[in-house]
N, C-alpha and C positions, 0 to 999 in steps of 0.2 A: 084393173087387176094385172094386166101385162106390164104396165108402167111400174107398178109396185114391185113386181118380181125383178124387173130390170134394176131398180134402185137397190133392192136387197142383194142381188148378185154383185153389182158394182161395189157396194160397200164392203162385202165380204172379200172381194178381190183386193181392194185397196188396203184393208186392214191386215190381210195375209201377207202382203208384200212388205218386206222389211225396208226401213229407211236406214241407209248406211250411216253408221256413226263415224265421227272423226276419230283419228288414231288415239288422241289423248283420252277421250271418253271410253273408247274400247279398251285401252290399257288399264284404266282404273275401275272398270266394271267388275263386280264380283262374279267369278266364274262358277258354273256347275262343275263339281269334281266327281260326281257319281253318275254313271250312265243310267242307273235305275231311277234316280231322282229326276234327271233331265227328261226321261221318257214319260213322267207323270203329266207333263204339260209341254209337249214338243214345240209348240208355236212360240213359247216364251224364251226358248233357248237361243241366246245370241253368242254367249261365250262358254266354251267347253274346254276344260283342262283335265286330261286323262293321262297324266304321266305315271310311269311305273305301275301300270295295271296288268302287265304280263300278256298283252294282246299279241297273238301270233299272226293276225291278219287285220286288215282295215275293218273296224266294226261296222257291219251293215246297218245297224240301228241309227248310225249318224245321219243316214239319208232322210230320216224322218224330220230332221231339224232344218226346215226350209228357210229359217231366218238366221241361220248360223253365220257369224261373221269372223269368229276367232276360234281356232281349233289348235289345241296342243296335244299331240300324241307322242311326245318325247319319252325316251327311255323305256320303250317297249321292245317287242321282238318281231316287228312287222317287216316282211320281206318284199312286199310289192305295193306300189301305189296303183290301184286298179283303174280301169276305164271309167267306172262309175263315179270317180272323183269329180268329173265334169258337171255333175248335177248340182254341186254346191256353189251356185253362181254368186252368192252374196259374200263368200269368204274374202276377207281382207288380210288376215294374219293366219299363216299356216306354219306350224312347227312340227316336223316329223324327224327331229334330230335324234341321234344316239339310238337308232334301230339297226336293222340288218338289211336295209333296202337294197335289192339287187337290180330292180327294174322300176322305171317311172313311166307310166302311160302318157302318151301324147295328149290325152284328154285333159291333162293339167293345164294345157294352153287355153282352155275355155274359162279358166278362173280369172277373168280379165279385171276383176276388182282387187286382186291381190296387190298389196304394197309391201308385204314382208313374207319371205319364204326361207325357212331354215331347214336345210337337208344335211347338216354337218354330221360327221361320224357315222357314215353308212358304208355300203359296199358296192355301189353302182359304178359302172365304168363309162356310161354314156348318158347324155342328156337329150331328150327328144327335141327336135328342131321347133316343134310347136310351142315350146316355152318362149319363143320369140314373140308370141302374141300377148305376152304379159306386159302390156304397154304402161301399166300403172305401177309396176314393181319398182320399189326404191332400194330394197335390201335383199341380196341373195347370198346366203351363207352356205358354201359348199366345202368348208374346211374338212380335211381328212377324209377323202373318198379315193376311189381307184380310177379316177377319170383318165382316159387316154384319148379323148376326142372332145372337141368344142365346136359345135356346128355354127357356121357363119350366120345362119338364120336368127341366132340369139341376139344379134344387133338390133332386132326389133324392140328390145326392151329399152325404149328411149328415155324412160324416167329413172333408170338405174343410177343410184348414187354410190352404193357400196357393194363390192363384190369380193368375197373372201375365198381365195383359192390356196390358202396355206396348207402345208402338210400334204401336198400333191406333187408328184414328180412331173414337172413340166419343162421340156427343153427350152432353151433361150428363144429360138425362132417362134415357137408357139406362144410364149409369153408376149412377144412383140405383136404377134397376130391378134391375140386376145385384147391387148391394150389398144390396138388400132380400131377394134370394133366398138370400144367404149371410151372415146376421148374425154368425156366429161364425168367419168366414174373413178372413184378411189378404189384401186384394186390392190389387194394384199396377196403377194406371192411368197412362197419360200424360195430360197436360192435355186436358180435353174440347174437342171441335171444334164449329164451326158447320156441321155437316153433317147429312145425313139418313140414317137406316137404313131 
């Protein structure tokens, strides 16, 4: 009886754990576009696209989707990426662009499976140094934010291929510093400014 219970528990654990999909499969997978529909069977939700839904905060219901690998919350009114973001361990693609984000929790650094992160068109001025833990991140889009600091710890993002820092006022010395952190990354800057960071 004890052996049978062990097998039952192990099977449930294995089936509950998501197998990470490759980026092409993930991109072509049909997304859930309604939170209500997705909540009918949370374990089946791998890709969730909730653009233009007028969310003012990060929806708590999302934490029920333990197998979530792709999340798009673009074009909402979210102000904060909360500490609880760290529980979404299977996320590979995260888009929270075109919101009003003023603060990013350092817990985002726990999303070590992320390969794509889009935070463009928001209002934050600082990046948490814990983002340097995103060792699998290949694309980071920060276009048009109010950045005035770039922590050296971000050089931990060793897989980064593309970094977009356009429409951000960055003085020449800081552009050179950022470039030195990512010698193998294509970095897009706007022309440097006569300003101080």
